TORRONU-580416 format. One record per residue (C-alpha): x, y, z; residue in three letters; chain. Coordinates in Angstrom, 1 decimal. Each point is the difference from the previous one (the first is absolute). Layout:
% residues N
@x = X, y = Y, z = Z, type = ala, mol = A
...
END
This chain:
% residues 189
@x = 67.1, y = -16.8, z = -9.7, type = met, mol = A
@x = -0.1, y = 3.7, z = -0.4, type = asn, mol = A
@x = -1.4, y = 1.6, z = 3.5, type = trp, mol = A
@x = -0.1, y = 3.4, z = -1.5, type = his, mol = A
@x = -2.3, y = -1.2, z = -2.9, type = thr, mol = A
@x = -2.0, y = -2.1, z = 2.7, type = phe, mol = A
@x = -0.1, y = 2.6, z = 2.5, type = ala, mol = A
@x = -1.2, y = 2.7, z = -2.6, type = ser, mol = A
@x = -2.7, y = -2.4, z = -1.4, type = thr, mol = A
@x = -1.3, y = -0.8, z = 3.4, type = val, mol = A
@x = -0.2, y = 3.7, z = 0.9, type = leu, mol = A
@x = -1.8, y = 0.7, z = -3.2, type = gly, mol = A
@x = -2.5, y = -2.8, z = 0.9, type = ala, mol = A
@x = -0.5, y = 1.5, z = 3.4, type = leu, mol = A
@x = -0.6, y = 3.4, z = -1.6, type = phe, mol = A
@x = -2.6, y = -1.5, z = -2.5, type = thr, mol = A
@x = -1.6, y = -1.9, z = 2.6, type = phe, mol = A
@x = -0.3, y = 2.9, z = 2.3, type = ser, mol = A
@x = -1.4, y = 2.0, z = -2.8, type = gly, mol = A
@x = -2.5, y = -2.7, z = -0.8, type = ile, mol = A
@x = -1.1, y = -0.4, z = 3.8, type = leu, mol = A
@x = -0.1, y = 4.1, z = 0.4, type = phe, mol = A
@x = -2.3, y = 0.3, z = -3.1, type = thr, mol = A
@x = -2.1, y = -2.8, z = 1.0, type = his, mol = A
@x = -0.4, y = 1.4, z = 3.8, type = val, mol = A
@x = -0.6, y = 3.5, z = -1.8, type = leu, mol = A
@x = -2.7, y = -1.6, z = -2.3, type = asn, mol = A
@x = -1.9, y = -1.7, z = 3.1, type = leu, mol = A
@x = -0.1, y = 3.4, z = 1.8, type = arg, mol = A
@x = -1.4, y = 1.6, z = -2.9, type = arg, mol = A
@x = -2.4, y = -3.0, z = -0.6, type = gln, mol = A
@x = -1.1, y = 0.5, z = 3.7, type = lys, mol = A
@x = -0.3, y = 3.5, z = -0.4, type = cys, mol = A
@x = -2.3, y = -0.4, z = -3.1, type = ala, mol = A
@x = -2.0, y = -2.6, z = 2.0, type = asp, mol = A
@x = -0.6, y = 2.0, z = 3.0, type = arg, mol = A
@x = -1.1, y = 3.2, z = -2.4, type = asn, mol = A
@x = -2.4, y = -2.3, z = -1.8, type = leu, mol = A
@x = -1.5, y = -1.6, z = 3.2, type = leu, mol = A
@x = -0.3, y = 3.8, z = 1.2, type = lys, mol = A
@x = -1.6, y = 1.0, z = -3.4, type = ala, mol = A
@x = -2.3, y = -3.0, z = 0.2, type = leu, mol = A
@x = -1.0, y = 1.1, z = 3.5, type = met, mol = A
@x = -0.6, y = 3.5, z = -1.1, type = gln, mol = A
@x = -2.3, y = -1.3, z = -2.9, type = gly, mol = A
@x = -1.8, y = -2.4, z = 2.2, type = leu, mol = A
@x = -0.7, y = 3.0, z = 2.4, type = gln, mol = A
@x = -1.2, y = 2.2, z = -2.8, type = asp, mol = A
@x = -2.4, y = -2.8, z = -1.3, type = glu, mol = A
@x = -1.5, y = -0.9, z = 3.3, type = ile, mol = A
@x = -0.5, y = 3.7, z = 0.9, type = thr, mol = A
@x = -1.7, y = 0.4, z = -3.5, type = gly, mol = A
@x = -2.2, y = -3.1, z = 0.7, type = leu, mol = A
@x = -1.0, y = 1.4, z = 3.5, type = leu, mol = A
@x = -0.8, y = 3.5, z = -1.3, type = glu, mol = A
@x = -1.9, y = -1.6, z = -3.1, type = phe, mol = A
@x = -1.9, y = -2.5, z = 2.5, type = ala, mol = A
@x = -0.9, y = 3.2, z = 2.2, type = lys, mol = A
@x = -1.5, y = 1.9, z = -2.9, type = val, mol = A
@x = -1.8, y = -2.6, z = -1.6, type = ser, mol = A
@x = -0.6, y = -2.8, z = 2.4, type = leu, mol = A
@x = 0.4, y = 0.7, z = 3.7, type = val, mol = A
@x = -2.6, y = 2.2, z = 0.7, type = his, mol = A
@x = -2.7, y = -2.2, z = -2.0, type = gln, mol = A
@x = 1.3, y = -3.0, z = 1.7, type = ile, mol = A
@x = -0.1, y = 1.2, z = 3.5, type = glu, mol = A
@x = -3.3, y = 1.8, z = -0.6, type = ala, mol = A
@x = -1.6, y = -3.2, z = -0.8, type = ala, mol = A
@x = -2.3, y = -0.9, z = 2.6, type = pro, mol = A
@x = 0.5, y = -3.2, z = 2.2, type = glu, mol = A
@x = -2.2, y = -2.7, z = -1.3, type = gly, mol = A
@x = -0.5, y = 1.4, z = -3.3, type = lys, mol = A
@x = 1.7, y = -0.6, z = -3.4, type = pro, mol = A
@x = 2.9, y = 2.0, z = -1.3, type = tyr, mol = A
@x = -1.7, y = 1.7, z = -3.0, type = glu, mol = A
@x = 3.3, y = 1.5, z = -1.6, type = gly, mol = A
@x = 0.7, y = -1.1, z = -3.5, type = leu, mol = A
@x = 3.7, y = 0.6, z = -0.2, type = phe, mol = A
@x = 1.7, y = -2.1, z = -2.5, type = thr, mol = A
@x = 4.1, y = -0.5, z = -0.1, type = ala, mol = A
@x = 0.8, y = 0.1, z = -3.9, type = ser, mol = A
@x = 3.5, y = 1.0, z = 0.7, type = gln, mol = A
@x = 3.1, y = -1.5, z = 1.6, type = asp, mol = A
@x = 0.3, y = 2.1, z = 2.9, type = tyr, mol = A
@x = 3.3, y = -1.7, z = 1.0, type = phe, mol = A
@x = 2.3, y = 1.0, z = -2.6, type = thr, mol = A
@x = 3.2, y = 0.3, z = 2.3, type = val, mol = A
@x = -0.8, y = -3.1, z = 1.8, type = tyr, mol = A
@x = -0.5, y = -2.3, z = -2.9, type = his, mol = A
@x = 2.9, y = 1.5, z = -1.9, type = ala, mol = A
@x = 2.5, y = -0.4, z = 2.9, type = asn, mol = A
@x = -1.5, y = -3.4, z = 1.8, type = ala, mol = A
@x = 3.4, y = -1.8, z = -0.5, type = ala, mol = A
@x = 1.8, y = 3.0, z = 1.6, type = leu, mol = A
@x = -2.5, y = 0.1, z = 3.0, type = val, mol = A
@x = 1.2, y = -3.6, z = 0.8, type = met, mol = A
@x = 3.7, y = 1.3, z = 0.4, type = gln, mol = A
@x = -1.3, y = 2.4, z = 2.9, type = ile, mol = A
@x = 2.0, y = -1.3, z = 2.7, type = asn, mol = A
@x = -2.2, y = 1.3, z = 3.0, type = asp, mol = A
@x = -2.5, y = -2.9, z = 0.2, type = ala, mol = A
@x = -2.6, y = 2.2, z = 1.7, type = ser, mol = A
@x = 0.1, y = 2.6, z = -2.6, type = leu, mol = A
@x = -0.1, y = -2.6, z = -2.7, type = arg, mol = A
@x = -3.0, y = -1.8, z = 1.5, type = arg, mol = A
@x = -1.7, y = 3.4, z = 0.8, type = ser, mol = A
@x = 0.4, y = 1.0, z = -3.8, type = ile, mol = A
@x = -1.5, y = -3.3, z = -1.4, type = ile, mol = A
@x = -3.0, y = 0.1, z = 2.7, type = gln, mol = A
@x = -0.8, y = 3.5, z = -0.8, type = thr, mol = A
@x = -0.2, y = -0.8, z = -3.9, type = tyr, mol = A
@x = -1.9, y = -3.4, z = 0.9, type = thr, mol = A
@x = -2.5, y = 2.2, z = 1.9, type = arg, mol = A
@x = -0.4, y = 2.5, z = -2.5, type = ala, mol = A
@x = -0.7, y = -2.7, z = -2.6, type = lys, mol = A
@x = -2.4, y = -1.6, z = 2.3, type = trp, mol = A
@x = -1.9, y = 3.1, z = 0.2, type = leu, mol = A
@x = -0.1, y = 0.3, z = -3.7, type = leu, mol = A
@x = -1.1, y = -3.5, z = -0.3, type = asp, mol = A
@x = -2.9, y = 0.4, z = 2.7, type = thr, mol = A
@x = -1.2, y = 3.3, z = -1.7, type = leu, mol = A
@x = 0.0, y = -1.9, z = -3.6, type = lys, mol = A
@x = -1.9, y = -3.1, z = 1.6, type = met, mol = A
@x = -2.4, y = 2.5, z = 2.0, type = asn, mol = A
@x = -0.7, y = 1.9, z = -3.3, type = arg, mol = A
@x = -0.6, y = -3.1, z = -1.7, type = leu, mol = A
@x = -2.7, y = -1.3, z = 2.6, type = tyr, mol = A
@x = -1.5, y = 3.7, z = 0.0, type = leu, mol = A
@x = -0.6, y = -0.1, z = -3.6, type = glu, mol = A
@x = -1.6, y = -3.5, z = 0.1, type = arg, mol = A
@x = -2.2, y = 1.2, z = 2.7, type = phe, mol = A
@x = -1.2, y = 3.0, z = -1.7, type = his, mol = A
@x = -0.5, y = -2.1, z = -3.0, type = tyr, mol = A
@x = -1.9, y = -2.9, z = 1.8, type = leu, mol = A
@x = -2.2, y = 3.1, z = 2.0, type = gln, mol = A
@x = -0.9, y = 1.6, z = -3.5, type = ser, mol = A
@x = -0.8, y = -3.4, z = -1.4, type = thr, mol = A
@x = -2.3, y = -0.6, z = 3.1, type = phe, mol = A
@x = -1.8, y = 3.2, z = -0.7, type = leu, mol = A
@x = -0.8, y = -0.9, z = -3.6, type = lys, mol = A
@x = -0.8, y = -3.8, z = 0.6, type = thr, mol = A
@x = -1.2, y = -0.1, z = 3.6, type = lys, mol = A
@x = 1.5, y = -3.7, z = 0.1, type = glu, mol = A
@x = 0.4, y = -1.1, z = 3.5, type = gln, mol = A
@x = 3.5, y = -1.7, z = -0.7, type = ser, mol = A
@x = 1.6, y = 2.8, z = -1.5, type = val, mol = A
@x = -1.1, y = 2.1, z = 3.3, type = gln, mol = A
@x = 1.6, y = -3.1, z = 2.2, type = thr, mol = A
@x = 3.1, y = 0.2, z = -2.0, type = glu, mol = A
@x = 0.1, y = 3.9, z = 0.2, type = ala, mol = A
@x = -0.4, y = -0.2, z = 3.8, type = glu, mol = A
@x = 3.0, y = -2.4, z = 0.2, type = ala, mol = A
@x = 2.0, y = 2.4, z = -1.7, type = tyr, mol = A
@x = -1.0, y = 2.7, z = 2.3, type = his, mol = A
@x = 1.2, y = -2.3, z = 2.8, type = gln, mol = A
@x = 3.3, y = -0.4, z = -1.9, type = thr, mol = A
@x = 0.5, y = 3.7, z = -0.6, type = leu, mol = A
@x = -0.8, y = 0.6, z = 3.8, type = ile, mol = A
@x = 3.0, y = -2.3, z = 0.8, type = ala, mol = A
@x = 2.0, y = 1.2, z = -2.7, type = met, mol = A
@x = -0.4, y = 3.5, z = 1.3, type = gly, mol = A
@x = 1.7, y = -1.0, z = 3.2, type = gly, mol = A
@x = 2.9, y = -1.6, z = -1.8, type = gln, mol = A
@x = 0.5, y = 3.1, z = -2.0, type = val, mol = A
@x = 0.2, y = 2.2, z = 3.0, type = lys, mol = A
@x = 2.4, y = -2.4, z = 1.6, type = arg, mol = A
@x = 2.1, y = -0.2, z = -3.2, type = ala, mol = A
@x = 0.2, y = 3.9, z = -0.2, type = gln, mol = A
@x = 1.0, y = 0.3, z = 3.5, type = ala, mol = A
@x = 2.6, y = -2.8, z = 0.0, type = glu, mol = A
@x = 1.4, y = 1.6, z = -3.2, type = phe, mol = A
@x = -0.1, y = 3.2, z = 1.6, type = lys, mol = A
@x = 1.7, y = -1.0, z = 3.2, type = lys, mol = A
@x = 2.7, y = -2.0, z = -1.9, type = ala, mol = A
@x = 0.9, y = 2.8, z = -2.4, type = ala, mol = A
@x = 0.4, y = 2.6, z = 2.7, type = asn, mol = A
@x = 2.4, y = -2.4, z = 2.1, type = glu, mol = A
@x = 1.9, y = -0.7, z = -3.3, type = leu, mol = A
@x = 0.4, y = 3.7, z = -0.8, type = leu, mol = A
@x = 1.6, y = 0.4, z = 3.6, type = gly, mol = A
@x = 2.4, y = -2.8, z = -0.6, type = met, mol = A
@x = 0.7, y = 1.2, z = -3.6, type = leu, mol = A
@x = 0.5, y = 3.5, z = 1.5, type = ser, mol = A
@x = 2.5, y = -1.3, z = 2.8, type = thr, mol = A
@x = 1.5, y = -2.5, z = -2.5, type = gly, mol = A
@x = 0.7, y = 3.0, z = -2.5, type = ile, mol = A
@x = 1.6, y = 2.4, z = 2.6, type = leu, mol = A
@x = 2.0, y = -2.7, z = 1.4, type = ala, mol = A
@x = 1.8, y = -1.0, z = -3.5, type = ser, mol = A
END
């Protein structure tokens, strides 16, 4: 056996293996950096989206909802016809990769509360439209059964008014807490 050939083959294999290992470690570091940057961009995007949702709610909803008197229906006719959660929906799988469990939970809960608020507003609008239809029908027909049904809808609307206020308050609280967490998380990364 030729030791010189064997030694050069082993040495060549070690250099090749070292090169492969070095390249693999370098690629892992690059991927970690890319993942970190992607999560940072996600958190910035979520922060911008939540800030926009809060501003939109403040301009179009908050004063109306908070001004609604207790024990009265909420008469707002807001309709959500857009997907207001573009960043969240486009990155739901990435949200699940956030290692901070409390931040991940806060993100999910905030968007769940926002959707609950929109669903509550939508349901309130449907009940309100039906109530107004029944009132108008009663004024034309004077049928007692229509008035009874209108009164039942009115009672449901009073209960829905409380739900709208509660949903709005819970979204606002969750969104502000999330914004604080996102600001801290973005600064830390």
